C-alpha positions, 0 to 999 in steps of 0.5 A: 538509501531511503529504501533500505531504511524503509525496509528496516522500519518495515521489519520492525513494524512486522516484529512489533505488530506480532500477534503473539508474545515471543518466547523468553529464550531459545532453550525455553522455547525448545523445551516448550515445544518438546513438552507440547509434542509429548502431550499431543501423543496421548491427547484425546480428541477433545478441546485439550487436544485443540489447545495443544495443537494451537499452542504448537502452531504459536510456538512454531510461528514464533521461530518462523517455522511457517510450514510446521505452524500451518500443519498444527494450526490446520489440524486444530481448525479441522478438529475444532470444526468437527467438535463444533458439529457434534456439540450443543452445549453453549459453554463448550461451543464458546470455548471451541469458537475461541479456539477456532478463532485462534487457529484462523489467526495463526494460519493467517499469520503463517500465510502472511509471513510467506506473502499469501495475502489473500489466504491470510486476509480470508483467515483474519476475516473469519477470525474477526467474525468469530470474535464478534459473535463472542463479543471478544473486544480484545480479539476484535481489536487484534483482528482489525490490526491483522487485517490492517497489516494485510492491506498495508503490504498490499499497498492499500494504505487507506484501508490499512489505516481504516482498520488500524483506527478501528483497532485503536478505538477498541483498545483505548476503550478497554484500556489495552495499553500494549495493544494501544502502543502497537497500534500507534506504531502501525499507524505511524508506519503507514504515514511514514510510507506515505511520506506524511512525516508530520502525522507519523511523528505524533504517533511514534511519540504516543508509541514511546509514551505508552511503551514507557508507561508499561515498561516495554523496553523493546517498544521504547527501542522501536519508538526511538528508532522510528522517531529517528527515521522520521527526523532522518527523512525530514533532514534529507528532504529539507532545502535549508542546510540549517534545518537539515542539520538540526533534523539529522542531530535529532535523528542521531540522538534518537538512534543513540537512545535506541542503541543503548536500550537495545544493548541493555535488553540484549537484542543483537539484531536490533544492535546491528540495525541501530549501528547501520542507522547511525552510520548512515547519519554520519555518512550523510553529514560527511563524517566518514571516519565515524560512519566507517567506525560505526559500520565496522561495529555493525560488520563485527556484530553481524559476523558474530551472530552469523547474519550474512545479509547484515554482513553483506550490507556492511561490506557495501556500506564500508566499500562505498564510504572508502570509495567516497574517501578515495581509499581505493584499495580498501574500497576494492577489498570490501566491494569484492567481498560484497560481490563474492558474498552476494553470489554465494547468497544468490542475492541479485540485488547485492550483485547489481549494487556491487557491480555498480560500485566497482564500476565507479571504483575503476572509473576513479582509478582511471581504468575505463576499460574495467569501469565499462566492463563492470557497468556492462555487467551492472546493466545486464543484471539490471535488465535480467532483474527487470525481465524476470519481474516484468515478463510474469507481470506483463503476462498477467496484466495482458490477461486482465486487460485483454479483449472485452475485459480491457475495454470494460476495465478502462470504461470503469476506470474513466467513469469511476467518479460518475459511477460513484456519484450515481451510486451515492444518489441511488443510495440516498434515494434508497435510504430515503425510502427506507427512512420514510417507511421506518418513520411511518411504521414507527409512528404507527408503533408509537401510537399503538404502544402509547395506547397500550401503556396508557390503558393497560397495566397487566401483561395479559392485556398487553398481549391482547394489544400486541396481537392487534399490533401484529395484525398491522405488521403481519403483512409487511415483508419487513421483520419486526421485533419488540423488546422490553425496556431491558432488551428482553424479547417479547414479540416478533411478526411473521415477516421476521420468520419469513426472512430468517426462519426463526419463530419467537420460541426459536429466538428465545432459545438463542437468548433472552435479550436483544444483545444476546441474539443480535449478530451486530458486534456493536448492538450494545453501543447502538442501543445506548446511543438510541436511548440517549439521543431518543432517536432511531438508529440504523445499522447493518449486520450479517445474519445466518438464517435457520436453514444456514443461509447468510442474509444481510439485514438493515435494521432500524432500532427505535426506542419507545418512550413514555411522556416522562421520557422513560424507556418502555419498549425497543422496536427493531424493524429488519429489511433484507438487503442481501442482494443490494449488499452483494451488488455493492460488494461486487462493484467494490471488488471490481474497483479493487481488482482494477486498482490492484491491477493498475498498481501492479502495472505501476510497479512494472513502470517504476522498475523500468524507469531509470532511477534518479541516481542512475540519471545523475551518474551519466547526466549530473546536472539535470532535472526531471519533472514526471507527473502521471495523470493516473496510476500508470502513465503513457509518458516515460523517460529513457536514458542509455549511456554509450560510453564514458563520454556519450549518453542518449536521453529521450522524452516519450509520449505514447498514445493515450494515458492510463492503461492503454498508455502503460501498454504502449510505454512498456512495449516502446521502452523494450523496443528502444532497449533492443534497438540500441543494445542489440543493433548498436544504433546510436544516431537519433534519427536512425533510432527513430526510423527503426523504432517506427518500423518496429512499432508498425510491425509489433502492432500489425499496423496497415492503412486499412480503416479500423486498424490500430493507430497507436504510436508515440511522440518522442524527443531523442538526444545524444549528448557528447560531453567530450566534444560538446556536440548534440544530436537530436531527432524528434517526432512532434516533440521539439527541443529547446536550447537556452543560451545566454537568456535566448531560447532557440527551438529545433523543430521536430518532424511532424509525424509520429512513431508508428501510425503514419506510413510515411516512407521518408526518414527522420531528420538528424539535427547536429548542434554545437554546444557551449558550457552553460547551455540548458537543453529541454525536451518534454511531452505536451502534458505541461503546455496542454494543462488547463487552469488559471482564472479562465480555465485555459491551456498553459500554452507554449509561449508562457512555457518558453518564458518560464524556462527562460526566466528560471534557466539560471537556477540550479537544476533541482530548483528548476524541477521544483519551480516547474512543479509549483507552477503547474500545480498552481495553474491547475489548482483544484482542476483535474490533470488532463494528461501525463506531464514530463519535462527533462532539463540538462545543463552542459 
């Protein structure tokens, strides 16, 4: 349910983060497009045609016609580039650059809509560069916003937030209230996806405040909806029933406000969203009658506007509510409607949800044959979805980490902290060298400047002294530029000409002041801060040399003041840092590529792992503490229902953690699934025997020195809830059973899966269970974690005592207790291994 609501919020986020205003109505929109197409037929190859093409791109993007939008926007870009190449007038060039920035923006947006994030990001960055060249603050803020959206959808919330905050600062400075409101919404959305509700809520309230001030009712609707969403999540997560009820009441209040406003402005799709949200509140409160009534309204509205996806969601919601009320006939009707519509739309997620709900329905009817039939269909389509996603991802992941690249990636990942520290030290050393050079040269400049201003008053004499200064500066590899108190350009050394190819006359053709010729979009602020603080300022900017090459310059701007503190000169010293910048960017990009790949692998693992809801369905009274050391994990948990009474569950620890562990875990999961599903092997010891052989075969293991020695440790149980019998087999990982406060350990075989070439079979242990027994299986990450005042391992005896002390608690409380204990033990120290503990109460 939470994922559905997050998706609703994301849809709202994208809509309100739109870069352009939406047309007022469909007829007006079509009329506008027709008019623009007529104009285009007779348009000449000039700026008016560029503007017409750009407007067509905007109109088509607003109705989600991405292909047509791309077609016209790319034409606008191509024509603009041509016109820029043959034009020399500054005024005309500025108009063309503005049009080109708009074309990049629209092309980026169209690519964003279809998920081409890399292309979209490239376009938004090009648009940003053009906006910076023109000093267009509003355009710069929009570009930062768009870049933030790209990082958001790539899951890089830190970079997303960084760009949103840059956008917010500019928008607040220029008093762009609509843009400020939008950015508050985007920032809140980042926090809500990080489950940081305390920071999300103030941003949504600011969004509401600004939207109210400017009379933006759609923004107010979105604000109320997002505020309600925060309260809803807080209510779900609260352990206090009183606080949970208060949060749900606040969520309902805000959803209702959103619905009222949405109906007022006639946003039908928004009405459907509001009804769904309100229905979810009532369902969570156990008020099924109101929930049902609200979802029926949503269904009616969806059917009226032909929204089949909304209709499908309503069928599922209504069917599940009827199922909870034991209205099995009505549930049957709606769930079968959901299944039919899902097949019609080709929505496999909807088919999967329908099969799962129908399985629950027939189980309630007591028709276990049909329940098993639908559960089998549910499992098959779930596997299909996993295979479709993971086969492609596994191929790409294998390619990324193959051979030497795999080793380098792992080394770079493991030594990331050391690398960053080394870079920081190197950067500090470089900065010190630069600072000492700048200070020494600045002192020299100050001495000469003071001498000049004290003894010479006429410009002719000043030029003579500047010539003397040029003799000092001529031989340096750094560029030196001297400007008057108002920023007017007066002199540059030959070092600057060597760096960028521009003479003093060339620079003056570009502009008369430092602000006009600088490539930094923040030069005005830098000059102001330097003068105000009476200190040098250092900054970096991308410059294009006279021969068209891109060069990164690190510049130090020093204000020269007289005895009275009045500004007399501005001195800029430029140093070429292109090579260093490229090296830093390369390292940064490699780190980003590795992180992206690991996040990709994480999604595979998350897709493979059974959901908590699935676990609760077959093992209702259970808990799972799962804390990977890195982004991806070598530990995983596995569950397989045999029938309505029996279930297999395992805690698995593969060799290594991080990338190597992830490879092993995905392979091992698939082997377990294959052994059980295809060969229908259900006895734990037989499964481990076959699994060990399969691993040895898959990894081509032999006893030869230097061959692969990867494998896994595992604790595997089969629980029969009808006969109260437990079967267990283990490789290194033991089983703990606590009965009446006494812990009994069943030891594992002291050999691993794979690696060992032992021919003896694993032992199969049978244990008679009693109601109230607590069973625990786990990997070694918890007990091996170092911490405490002496930085020692947690060890097994304290772990056993912890389990005994807490086994009487509810399973959810046990999970929280385990997490709190290991977190406090670890403190600020690094986690040394993946952590997995599974508990089951009979």
